[in-house]
Every structure is written in C-alpha cells, then in structure tokens.
MARMI-796164 format. One record per residue (C-alpha): residue in three letters; x, z, y. Coordinates in pm, 1 decimal. Layout:
<nodes>
Ala	X	Z	Y
...
</nodes>
This chain:
<nodes>
Met	-412.9	-170.4	-5338.0
Lys	-253.7	75.8	-5577.6
Asn	-48.1	-204.0	-5729.8
Thr	72.0	-306.7	-5385.1
Arg	192.5	46.2	-5301.7
Arg	366.2	76.9	-5640.8
Ser	540.6	-257.2	-5587.8
Phe	652.0	-144.1	-5241.8
Arg	807.9	177.0	-5383.6
Val	994.0	-18.0	-5654.4
Ala	1128.3	-258.0	-5390.0
Leu	1255.4	33.6	-5180.1
Ser	1430.0	187.9	-5484.1
Leu	1600.0	-139.9	-5568.4
Ala	1712.5	-178.1	-5208.8
Ala	1862.0	172.5	-5213.1
Leu	2067.3	80.9	-5518.3
Thr	2163.9	-268.1	-5403.6
Leu	2278.2	-206.7	-5044.3
Pro	2575.4	22.9	-5129.4
Leu	2695.5	-229.9	-5389.2
Leu	2686.4	-506.2	-5129.4
Ala	2886.3	-279.2	-4894.3
Gly	3168.5	-252.3	-5150.2
Cys	3075.4	85.3	-5304.4
Ser	3018.9	191.6	-5663.8
Phe	2864.6	497.3	-5826.1
Ser	3047.3	757.4	-6030.8
Val	2888.7	934.9	-6325.5
Ile	2792.8	1226.0	-6098.3
Glu	2629.4	990.4	-5846.4
Arg	2896.3	1018.7	-5575.5
Thr	2996.9	690.6	-5414.8
Val	3353.6	564.9	-5439.1
Cys	3427.5	308.7	-5168.9
Gly	3685.5	53.0	-5071.0
Asp	3628.5	101.1	-4697.3
Ala	3536.6	377.2	-4450.7
Ser	3161.3	330.0	-4488.7
Cys	3135.8	571.0	-4784.7
Gln	3265.2	920.7	-4859.0
Pro	3562.1	936.8	-5104.5
Ser	3528.5	1125.9	-5429.5
Pro	3679.2	1477.6	-5449.8
Pro	4037.8	1505.2	-5580.1
Val	4078.2	1566.1	-5952.8
Ser	4306.0	1824.8	-6109.8
Asp	4654.0	1726.1	-6221.0
Met	4583.6	1631.5	-6582.6
Thr	4955.6	1638.5	-6667.5
Met	4958.6	2018.3	-6623.2
Pro	4838.1	2222.1	-6925.1
Pro	4499.8	2375.8	-6833.5
Asp	4613.8	2733.6	-6905.4
Leu	4890.5	2697.4	-6646.0
Val	4656.9	2548.8	-6383.2
Asn	4437.6	2859.3	-6406.7
Pro	4659.1	3120.7	-6574.3
Arg	4509.7	3432.2	-6729.9
Thr	4700.9	3705.8	-6551.2
Asp	4499.2	4023.5	-6621.5
Pro	4754.6	4257.4	-6788.3
Asn	4472.5	4437.7	-6968.9
Glu	4408.5	4120.9	-7171.1
Ala	4618.5	3874.7	-7368.1
Gly	4767.0	3597.8	-7154.9
Pro	4749.3	3219.1	-7195.0
Phe	5017.4	3193.4	-7465.8
Gln	5010.6	3254.8	-7836.9
Val	5296.0	3460.6	-7986.7
Ala	5575.1	3365.7	-8228.6
Ser	5844.6	3581.5	-8393.3
Gln	6205.3	3490.6	-8469.1
Glu	6473.1	3682.7	-8659.2
Leu	6805.4	3624.8	-8484.1
Met	7137.2	3709.8	-8647.7
Val	7392.5	3872.3	-8416.1
Pro	7762.8	3961.0	-8444.8
Gly	7843.5	4273.2	-8646.0
Ala	8031.3	4415.6	-8346.3
Leu	7693.4	4477.7	-8177.1
Asn	7612.1	4742.8	-8441.4
Leu	7249.5	4640.5	-8479.7
Ser	7060.2	4726.0	-8795.0
Gln	7121.6	4453.0	-9056.3
Asn	7302.4	4256.4	-8781.2
Lys	6980.8	4107.2	-8652.1
Leu	6706.7	4155.5	-8398.1
Thr	6349.8	4036.5	-8366.3
Leu	6262.4	3803.1	-8079.7
Val	5898.6	3766.6	-7977.1
Trp	5827.8	3446.1	-7784.4
Pro	5549.0	3289.0	-7581.4
Ser	5422.3	3014.5	-7810.2
Asp	5192.4	2713.1	-7807.5
Asp	5126.8	2710.7	-8182.0
Gly	5197.3	3066.6	-8299.1
Met	5507.6	2953.5	-8486.7
Thr	5771.3	2831.3	-8238.9
Pro	5871.6	2916.7	-7880.1
Ser	5659.1	2746.0	-7617.4
Ser	5787.6	2428.6	-7453.6
Lys	5563.1	2464.1	-7148.2
Lys	5855.1	2611.6	-6957.8
Pro	6227.1	2550.7	-7015.1
Ser	6315.3	2922.0	-7013.9
Tyr	6156.6	3265.3	-6994.9
Pro	6236.7	3613.3	-6862.6
Leu	6348.2	3866.6	-7123.5
Val	6257.4	4229.2	-7192.2
Val	6480.0	4430.0	-7428.1
Met	6274.9	4696.7	-7608.3
Leu	6433.2	5016.3	-7742.1
Pro	6214.3	5235.8	-7966.7
Ala	6178.0	5610.1	-8004.7
Gln	6410.3	5786.0	-8247.0
Ser	6327.1	5697.7	-8610.5
Leu	6036.5	5480.7	-8496.4
Pro	5994.1	5150.3	-8685.3
Leu	6007.1	4846.8	-8456.3
Pro	5659.5	4718.6	-8556.5
Gln	5517.5	5016.5	-8364.7
Leu	5624.4	4840.7	-8043.2
Arg	5467.5	4506.3	-8131.9
Pro	5147.5	4565.8	-7927.2
Tyr	5367.8	4590.9	-7616.2
Ala	5586.2	4296.0	-7715.8
Asp	5292.7	4071.8	-7808.3
Arg	5112.4	4139.7	-7481.1
Leu	5425.8	4056.0	-7278.1
Ala	5490.8	3738.6	-7479.5
Ser	5132.0	3624.0	-7431.0
His	5194.3	3641.0	-7055.1
Gly	5514.8	3436.8	-7065.4
Ile	5791.1	3695.0	-7120.6
Ala	6025.8	3686.4	-7421.0
Val	6097.2	4020.0	-7591.3
Ala	6393.3	4138.8	-7799.0
Leu	6310.7	4430.8	-8030.9
Val	6636.1	4620.5	-8084.9
Lys	6720.4	4870.1	-8358.7
Val	7077.0	4999.2	-8387.7
Ser	7240.3	5096.2	-8715.2
Asp	7296.1	5461.5	-8613.8
Glu	7080.4	5620.2	-8342.6
Arg	7282.7	5942.9	-8351.2
Arg	7576.1	5762.3	-8188.9
Gln	7405.0	5745.7	-7852.9
Ile	7702.1	5621.7	-7650.3
Arg	7759.3	5338.1	-7895.1
Tyr	7384.5	5269.0	-7886.6
Arg	7400.9	5227.1	-7507.8
Asp	7713.8	5013.5	-7526.5
Ser	7553.3	4791.4	-7789.8
Val	7266.1	4721.8	-7550.9
Leu	7509.0	4637.5	-7270.5
Ala	7699.9	4398.5	-7499.3
Leu	7382.4	4242.4	-7636.7
Leu	7256.7	4120.5	-7298.2
Pro	7541.2	3877.0	-7220.5
His	7545.2	3767.8	-7584.0
Leu	7178.5	3667.9	-7568.1
Thr	7191.6	3498.0	-7228.2
Gln	7536.8	3337.0	-7247.5
Ser	7641.9	3263.8	-7605.5
Ser	7352.3	3296.9	-7851.4
Glu	7155.6	3005.7	-7992.5
Val	6861.8	3100.5	-7766.4
Lys	7058.1	3132.5	-7440.3
Asp	6902.9	2820.5	-7285.9
Arg	6553.0	2961.9	-7338.7
Leu	6625.8	3280.4	-7140.9
Ile	6653.6	3338.0	-6764.8
Ala	6978.6	3531.9	-6738.7
Asp	6901.6	3702.7	-6407.3
His	6547.1	3803.8	-6504.1
Val	6611.2	4063.5	-6773.5
Gly	6425.1	4393.3	-6798.1
Val	6460.2	4689.4	-7029.8
Phe	6185.6	4900.0	-7190.3
Gly	6260.6	5227.1	-7365.6
Tyr	6053.1	5490.6	-7541.8
Gln	6172.1	5850.7	-7593.6
Leu	6540.6	5821.4	-7706.2
Gly	6516.3	5451.0	-7621.3
Gly	6408.8	5551.2	-7271.1
Met	6719.7	5760.8	-7215.2
Val	6942.8	5482.1	-7351.3
Ala	6764.9	5226.9	-7129.0
Leu	6825.7	5435.7	-6816.7
Ser	7190.1	5493.4	-6908.6
Ala	7235.4	5118.2	-6959.9
Leu	7072.2	5046.8	-6623.5
Ser	7308.5	5293.4	-6455.7
Lys	7613.2	5109.5	-6593.3
Thr	7523.5	4761.7	-6471.3
Thr	7414.4	4611.5	-6141.0
Leu	7370.9	4255.2	-6267.1
Ala	7252.1	4233.1	-6627.4
Ile	6934.7	4443.9	-6596.7
Arg	6689.3	4364.9	-6319.2
Ser	6420.0	4627.1	-6384.6
Ala	6329.4	4912.7	-6619.9
Leu	6013.9	5082.6	-6744.5
Val	6049.4	5385.0	-6972.6
Ile	5793.2	5588.6	-7164.6
Asp	5856.9	5960.5	-7202.7
Pro	6237.5	5939.2	-7192.4
Val	6388.3	6241.9	-7367.5
Ala	6744.9	6374.2	-7368.8
Val	6759.1	6384.3	-7748.8
Leu	7022.6	6620.6	-7886.7
Ser	7303.9	6460.9	-8087.1
Phe	7609.1	6617.9	-8248.4
Val	7790.3	6285.6	-8295.6
Glu	7809.8	6087.4	-7969.4
Ser	7579.7	6262.4	-7725.5
Leu	7479.3	6067.6	-7416.4
Asp	7433.4	6246.6	-7084.0
Gly	7139.4	6034.9	-6979.7
Leu	7029.9	6270.7	-6704.2
Ala	7369.2	6248.1	-6533.1
Asp	7372.0	5868.5	-6572.1
Ser	7026.5	5845.4	-6413.7
Ser	7166.5	5992.8	-6093.3
Ala	7355.8	5665.5	-6042.0
Ile	7038.0	5453.2	-6049.0
Ala	6918.2	5326.6	-5710.0
Gln	6669.0	5043.5	-5754.3
Gly	6512.1	4854.7	-5463.5
Lys	6141.1	4865.7	-5387.1
Asp	6086.0	4522.0	-5543.6
Thr	6218.1	4644.8	-5880.1
Pro	6157.3	5021.5	-5894.2
Val	6210.7	5225.4	-6207.9
Val	5872.8	5320.7	-6352.3
Phe	5818.0	5620.5	-6578.5
Leu	5514.4	5672.4	-6800.5
Gly	5493.5	6028.9	-6927.4
Glu	5290.3	6321.3	-7051.5
Leu	5318.1	6698.9	-7031.7
Leu	5168.4	6841.6	-7351.8
Ser	5477.3	6795.0	-7568.6
Lys	5671.0	7030.8	-7338.4
Ile	5451.1	7315.3	-7462.8
Gly	5567.3	7451.0	-7796.8
Glu	5312.9	7571.1	-8049.5
Pro	5373.5	7919.3	-8198.6
Gly	5707.3	7916.3	-8377.5
Ile	5773.9	7548.7	-8301.7
Leu	6007.2	7406.2	-8039.0
Pro	5859.0	7156.6	-7789.9
Cys	5927.5	6787.0	-7852.7
Thr	6048.8	6739.1	-7494.9
Pro	6221.6	7039.7	-7334.5
Pro	6105.1	7105.5	-6976.0
Asp	6452.6	7036.6	-6837.1
Ala	6496.8	6708.6	-7023.5
Asn	6165.7	6524.0	-7012.0
Phe	6047.1	6233.5	-6796.4
Glu	5999.1	6454.4	-6489.9
Ala	6365.7	6555.9	-6503.4
Phe	6477.9	6192.0	-6529.7
Tyr	6248.8	6089.4	-6244.8
Ser	6386.3	6360.8	-6018.2
Arg	6743.7	6242.2	-6079.1
Val	6684.1	5874.7	-5997.2
Ser	6761.1	5763.8	-5644.0
Gly	6606.2	5466.9	-5467.8
Ala	6261.0	5338.9	-5560.5
Ala	6072.4	5490.1	-5853.6
Ala	5725.6	5590.5	-5968.7
Ala	5614.7	5836.0	-6236.2
Leu	5266.7	5796.8	-6387.4
Thr	5145.0	6099.1	-6581.4
Phe	4886.7	6077.8	-6862.1
Asn	4713.3	6415.1	-6859.0
Gly	4589.0	6518.8	-7201.2
Ala	4824.4	6284.1	-7388.6
Thr	5121.9	6382.4	-7599.3
Leu	5451.4	6212.8	-7687.2
Gly	5320.6	6027.2	-7990.1
Asp	5011.2	5884.1	-7821.1
Phe	5187.4	5574.0	-7687.9
Val	5203.1	5414.7	-8033.7
Ser	4959.9	5403.0	-8325.9
Thr	5168.4	5619.5	-8561.5
Tyr	5441.4	5860.0	-8451.7
Pro	5672.1	6031.9	-8705.6
Asp	5644.4	6383.1	-8556.2
Ser	5363.0	6608.7	-8439.3
Cys	5420.1	6693.0	-8073.7
Gly	5108.6	6889.0	-7981.3
Leu	4736.4	6825.7	-8000.1
Ala	4619.6	6571.4	-7746.8
Ser	4287.9	6602.9	-7567.3
Ala	4301.6	6242.4	-7445.1
Asp	4197.4	5948.8	-7661.7
Arg	4505.2	5782.6	-7816.4
Ala	4355.8	5432.5	-7806.0
Thr	4288.7	5469.9	-7433.4
Thr	4639.6	5602.7	-7369.1
Met	4792.6	5308.6	-7557.2
Arg	4571.6	5055.0	-7382.9
Leu	4666.4	5185.0	-7038.4
Ala	5036.0	5206.7	-7125.7
Ile	5037.9	4845.2	-7247.7
Lys	4852.4	4732.2	-6935.0
Phe	5090.6	4916.5	-6700.4
Thr	5393.3	4782.3	-6889.3
Thr	5265.3	4425.4	-6867.2
Ala	5178.4	4456.4	-6497.7
Tyr	5521.0	4602.5	-6422.7
Phe	5712.9	4316.6	-6581.2
Gln	5473.4	4059.7	-6431.7
Trp	5570.9	4207.5	-6096.2
Thr	5946.7	4240.0	-6146.7
Leu	6030.3	3951.8	-6385.3
Leu	5757.6	3693.5	-6322.0
Asp	5779.8	3754.0	-5946.4
Arg	5412.4	3837.3	-5903.3
Pro	5397.2	4109.0	-5633.8
Ala	5018.0	4129.5	-5668.5
Ala	5063.6	4284.8	-6014.4
Ser	5200.7	4598.7	-5848.9
Asp	4841.2	4682.7	-5757.8
Tyr	4787.1	4797.2	-6117.6
Leu	5064.1	5055.7	-6069.8
Leu	5042.6	5149.8	-5702.6
Gly	4727.7	5011.0	-5541.6
Ser	4349.7	5000.1	-5568.0
Ala	4345.4	4906.1	-5937.6
Trp	4566.2	5207.7	-6009.0
Asn	4332.1	5433.0	-5810.7
Leu	4039.8	5324.1	-6028.1
Asp	4231.7	5413.6	-6345.0
Arg	4352.2	5738.3	-6192.1
Ser	4001.8	5863.3	-6115.5
Arg	3854.4	5732.7	-6439.8
Tyr	4119.3	5867.1	-6679.2
Gly	4266.4	6167.7	-6498.2
Leu	4608.1	6014.9	-6427.7
Glu	4858.8	6136.5	-6171.5
Gln	5137.6	5965.9	-5978.8
Leu	5458.2	6045.9	-5797.2
Lys	5657.2	5783.0	-5612.6
Lys	5959.9	5755.5	-5386.4
Gly	6116.8	5469.9	-5195.3
Leu	5791.1	5272.5	-5218.2
</nodes>
C-alpha cells in the first residue's frame, strides 16, 4: 500500500512538470514560466544591459564618493591668461583612474579658485568629490594674486578658452559652468560672476574676503551688488565668524565689514548663507597658511560638511538635480543644522 501511494505521488509530480511543457511553456532558472501563448505569465522585464550599472542606479549622496573614479590632467594654456606656469590642472570623472570617462560625451565644469597663497592640492578633496559625481573641475592658480583685477579677467578669459578653443572643449558643457572660490578666490569668483550673464551659471564661495592689495585692488563688494541670480541657481555662501575676532595685538583675518556676511548682504536675487559656528577661516582645508583664531568646532567635521554642501550645490545647479537642494535648504539641511550648530540666511528662495 505504501508503494502504491509513493507511486501515485511520483506520477502527480511528473504530470505537474509535463503539462506546462505540452502547453508550450518552459521554465527559467528561477522557476518562472516563459510562454509562447496567453496561458502562462510572462517573465519580468530585465534591466537594459547596455547601460553601465553605475548609471542605472547612480550613487548620488554628496556625502560619499560618486560612481566615477577620478583622473587628473595638466593642460597647457596661452600665456596671455597669466596662469602660473601657463597651465592648469583638470580633474575628470574617470572609468579607469587615468583618463576622462567615456560614459558621457561631455561634462559640466566647475572652476576652482583657491585662498591667497594656498597650494592647489588643498582643494583636491572638493575637486575629487565633484569629479566622482560626474563634474569636471579646473584648478586655477594665477601667476600673481596681488593683481586682483587681472586675476578676475584671467578667469573670464579662461572660460571661453576652455569651452570653445581648448583641446578639451568637446568634453565640456559650455552652458553648465560653475565657479567655486575660497577666501580671495571667493571674492574673485563673485566679481567674475558679476561681469558675465552667460559664461557662469552658478557660484558657491567659502568665506570670501576683500583681501587688501596695493597693486590692482578689486572692489569685490561693489561688484557683488550687480549679482542677481535666479532661484534655480542661487549664490551660496559658506562662512564662519571666529576669524572676525582679533586676538590681542593681532588683526582679524576677515574684517567685519568685508567678510562673507558683507558679501551676502550686497547680493541681490536668490542667495543663501550657511554659517559654521565654532569654525575659523582655515578649517575648510586640511592645512591653512595662517592662524585665524582658535576653532571650537572639529576641523574634519567642518571640511566634511563643506565638501558635502559644495557637491550638493553643483549637483543641483549643474547636473540639474533639484532634489539635491534638500541638503542646503530642506530636511537634510535641518538635520545637519541641529546636529552641528549651523545657521542659515536666505533670500529669493
């Protein structure tokens, strides 16, 4: 009797396997039927295997590296641009860490201008993070930072050179160019933005300072009054307050009437100013040449947040990802504000 029941169960199992085959169906490796008629359910659609996996599900968190590797290129430029050694460093999204990525035909560009006397490698954490998220970066150092007007004019001349006549012009999106400036570089970036309505789409500056010069002084504060960005590409300021306070016998690094708050107040249109309480001017890079007060905030945390905000800003304004604005203006910003004691002012937003 037991053998009869066992034989009956085996016969039922064989029938269950045989009937779908007779109906024109076959089994996939995950035991879903794939049929030639309407009697069976079709298999689920598969992903487009021609699309690189990291572009199907892109890593977009600005607090982390993006889907690309990073590659550097030294590009020679005309002497008339007055760049140091007649060259600049380009940092590219890369597939292999050696050459620009071929996953896209061209990329947005951010021009980075450093603080006075600051070596360009100090800005590489910002540049590398942007490149990993699909934005090319030009690290610019002029031959004489004291000549501030010529510095600004060199930046304005560099942009059309890169996007229209350089050997990399076809890899850059000419109408998606942003500018990033730190300290003196911040003032020069804002002055450049004020002089053009086409070449520069958006600008983020860190602690812009009206640095005194006795050679070709730039009135960056006056130039900032001509800036009127729209709400889709606001000017964003990252700043701190401690370096306004001079220690006994020492002048402050950023005078109260010429620091980021003064620049922010001059700008018309859309803008936001994010204040890092407890940080000082040099905390936005790993090594700063001057001592500008004793910070109570952790430098590594200040740098990490500044890099995240910078990346989110250019994701928003150059990669056309409006959701990235949440890191600067929305719920993600509110989490950072309460956790790290940040403050914010905004207008036109």
